[in-house]
N, C-alpha and C positions, 0 to 999 in steps of 0.2 A: 383693266382684268389681268387676273394672274396668268400668264402660261407656264406649263408644266412640262417638265422634259419624264418619259418614262423609262424607269431602270428597272427592270428584273418585273417585281410585283408593284412595284412603288412608283408614284408620281412624286416627281422632284421639282421643286420651284430652281428654277435655273441660276438664281441668286445665290440658293444654297450651295450650288456646285461651284460657282465662281468665289465665295468666300472660302470653301474648301482649297480650291485651287492656290489662294494667295495664303492660306495656311501651311499647305503642304510645301511651299517654295520658300516659306520663313525659315531662319534660325533662330532668330532670338525675338521672342514674342512678350508684349506687354498688355496685361489686360488690365481695363478699368471699369469698374463695376460702379453703377449707383442703384438708387433705390426701384427701379423697375426690374430689376434682377430678386428681390426680395419680396414684391408683392405677391409675388408668384408661388411663395412659400407663406402666403396669408399675412404679412406683416403690412400693413398699410402705410403708404407715404405720408409725408406732412403735408404736401400741397395740392394732391388732388383731390376732387369732391368726395367727402367721407372720410378725408385724413384728420391728422391732429390738427391743424391747424382752422379747421371747419368747428373744432369743438373747445380750442384755446384762442387766446388772442397771444400771436408771437411776439408782440412787444413787452409781454410782461416776462419773457424768458431771455432778455439782453442780459452778459454778464455783469454790466455794471448793477442792475438792478439785482441780480442774485446776489452779489458783493454785497450791497447796500440795505437791503431790506427782508426781514424775517420774512413778513409775509410772503413777498415773490418767493421766498425760499421753500415755504410751506405749499403753495401753488404750483411751483416747478417738480416738487418729489410727488406730488398727487399726479401729475402729469405724466413723469418720468416713469412711476410704477407701473402706471396702467399699462403704458408701452413696451416696459421690460416685461410684464409677464405674459406678453402676446410673444415676444420675441423668445422666451426660454422657452416657449413650446413648439417653437417654428422648426421643421425639417429642411435639410438641403432640398432644392426641387431638380430637374432634369439641368437646367443648365448650371447648376454649381457642379453637378456631378460629371455633366461634359467637360468642364474645365479641369476636373482633376484628370479624366482621360487626355486630355492635350497635356497637363502636366506631366506625365506619366511618359509621353515622348520626350522629355528630356529639352524642350526647345522654349518652355517657359520661364522666363525673367523673373517675373513677379506679379503679382496681383496688387492692383491699387485701389482702394474701395472706398466709397464713400459710405459706405454702410456700417454700422455699430454692431449689427447681430449676430456676429459668429459664426455664421455659416458657411463661410469657407474655409474655416479651421474644421466645423463637423464634417464637412466634406471631404476631409483628409489630406489638405496640402499640409506641407511644413508650415509653421509659425514663423521660420526666418524667410519666407516668398511671402508674405501678407503684408501690406502696408496700409494699417486702418489710417486715413488721413482726417479722418473726423473723429479718431476714438473708438471708443469701445463700452457700452453700457453695462459691459459685465464686472467691472471692476469701479472702485470708488478709491478717490484719494483725498487728503488732509491739504486744503490749499495752502495751510500755513507751513506746517513741518512734513510733508508730503508724505507721511504713513500710508499705507495700502491697504485696502478693504475688501474684501472678496462680497461681491454685492448683495449675495443672498444674505451674509450675514446683517449687513445694513435694512433689507429688506423684512428682515423679523425684527427688528427693533421697530419698523414703522406698523407692522400687523400688531403689534404689542401694544402700540398706542402713542408711540413718539412721533411728533408732528414734522419736526426738524430736528436731523442726527446731526451731532457734533463729535469732533476728534476725542478718543480717550485718552491720549497723551496731553493735547495741549489746548483743548476747546474750540480749536479752529474750525472752519466751515469746512462742511464735505460736500463733496459734488463727484456725481459719475464722472468715469474717463472718457468723456465725449465733449465736443468744442460746441460752445453755444453759441448766437449772435454776437457779435462783437469781441469775441475772444480771441486771442492771439492764435494763430496755426503752428504745430508744433514743428520748427524749424528744420530738425532733424527728418522727420517724415516727408517734407518738403523736400528737401536736398536730394535724399535718398530717391524720392519719386522722378526728380527730373532727372536725375543722373542715369536712370532705367529708360527715362523717354530719350534720351540722347544715344543709348545703345542700341536700342529695339530695333529690328528692320522690319517688324508689324505691331500696331497697336490695335486693340479690340477694344471700343467703348460700348458697353454692353448696359442698357435699362438705364442711362442716366441723362436727362435733360440737358446738362453741359452748358448750364446758365451759372452754378455756383463757383466762384472764383476765390481764391486763387485755383483751385482743385482742376476746372477745366481745362488750365492753362496746359496740363500735363499732356492731353492727346494733343492740343496745337504745338508743344513743344517736339513731339514726336515726330509730326510732319514736317516741321521746320529744320530738322536732320536728316529729311529724307526716306523715313518710315513713311510704309502705306498704312493706311485706316481703313477700317471697318467700323461701321455705326448700327449697331442693332437696337431699336428702341420704338416703342409701339408710334411715339408721337416725333414731328420735325424736330431738328435741334438748330442752334446756329451754327454747327459745324460740320452740316451736311454738306456744304460746298467744298468743304476740304476732303472730304472723304472718296477714296479708291470706290467705295461700295457701301451702300444705303442699304438697309432691311427695314422696314415700318410693320414689325410684328411680334407677335409673341415672343421673347427671348429664351424661354425654355425651350419650347417646339422648336424654333428656328437653331439654336445652337445644338440640341442634340440631333438634328437631321445632319447639320455640317460634319459635326466629328464622326456620324457614322459614315460618312463620304470620306473623310481623311485616312479613318481607320480601313477602309473597305481596300485601299489601295494599296 
């Protein structure tokens, strides 16, 4: 049973008040976000019922298969295009906007996100504060020469009937700038994320199942270095026992209420 405190005309969950207090007392805050943040903007995650892996077999999209098989590349682009069109139409939800309010207080070190949807950018954060640890769906690159393409340019080719796009300069394989199963994580982004995990005094893990490694090691590293940890996620996570505060609820509703409390003082 949830117990609420009454503040003014609002009933406020005491966990919201505890989270707000931890944020008020922090000076260097690291945000770690996962798919649960984006689902509330209408973007389905990969693992939940009705998600991408209910419609596609994830084993078809391992990086080595993408590299070695044109048939796999064709299937990959079919899946990726469907997902991209949903992301392109999505808008930041109250959780994204609440994080921008937190950023505006001057205490946000960085946002490390597993999401590839650019919604943190749309919410107004400076790009140098956003670490897209699993890449972004909004760019495409050649795996041979490294040439960069705007995603919409490649989508126009696919709409015109191209089944598998290739590089204009070297005929190399093109791939969205996202990390696939079996593909190496970007070392620079991991190093930067772990650096912030060592520097922060509070880490907020939002909408992540915290089961995908090495990304999930980032909140763990923050705790090892003495930071407080708040986890907000609808379901339990393996890192719940490490957290100072765990809230199993809607991320957007909860975070919006937390920032109302933070800014009210």
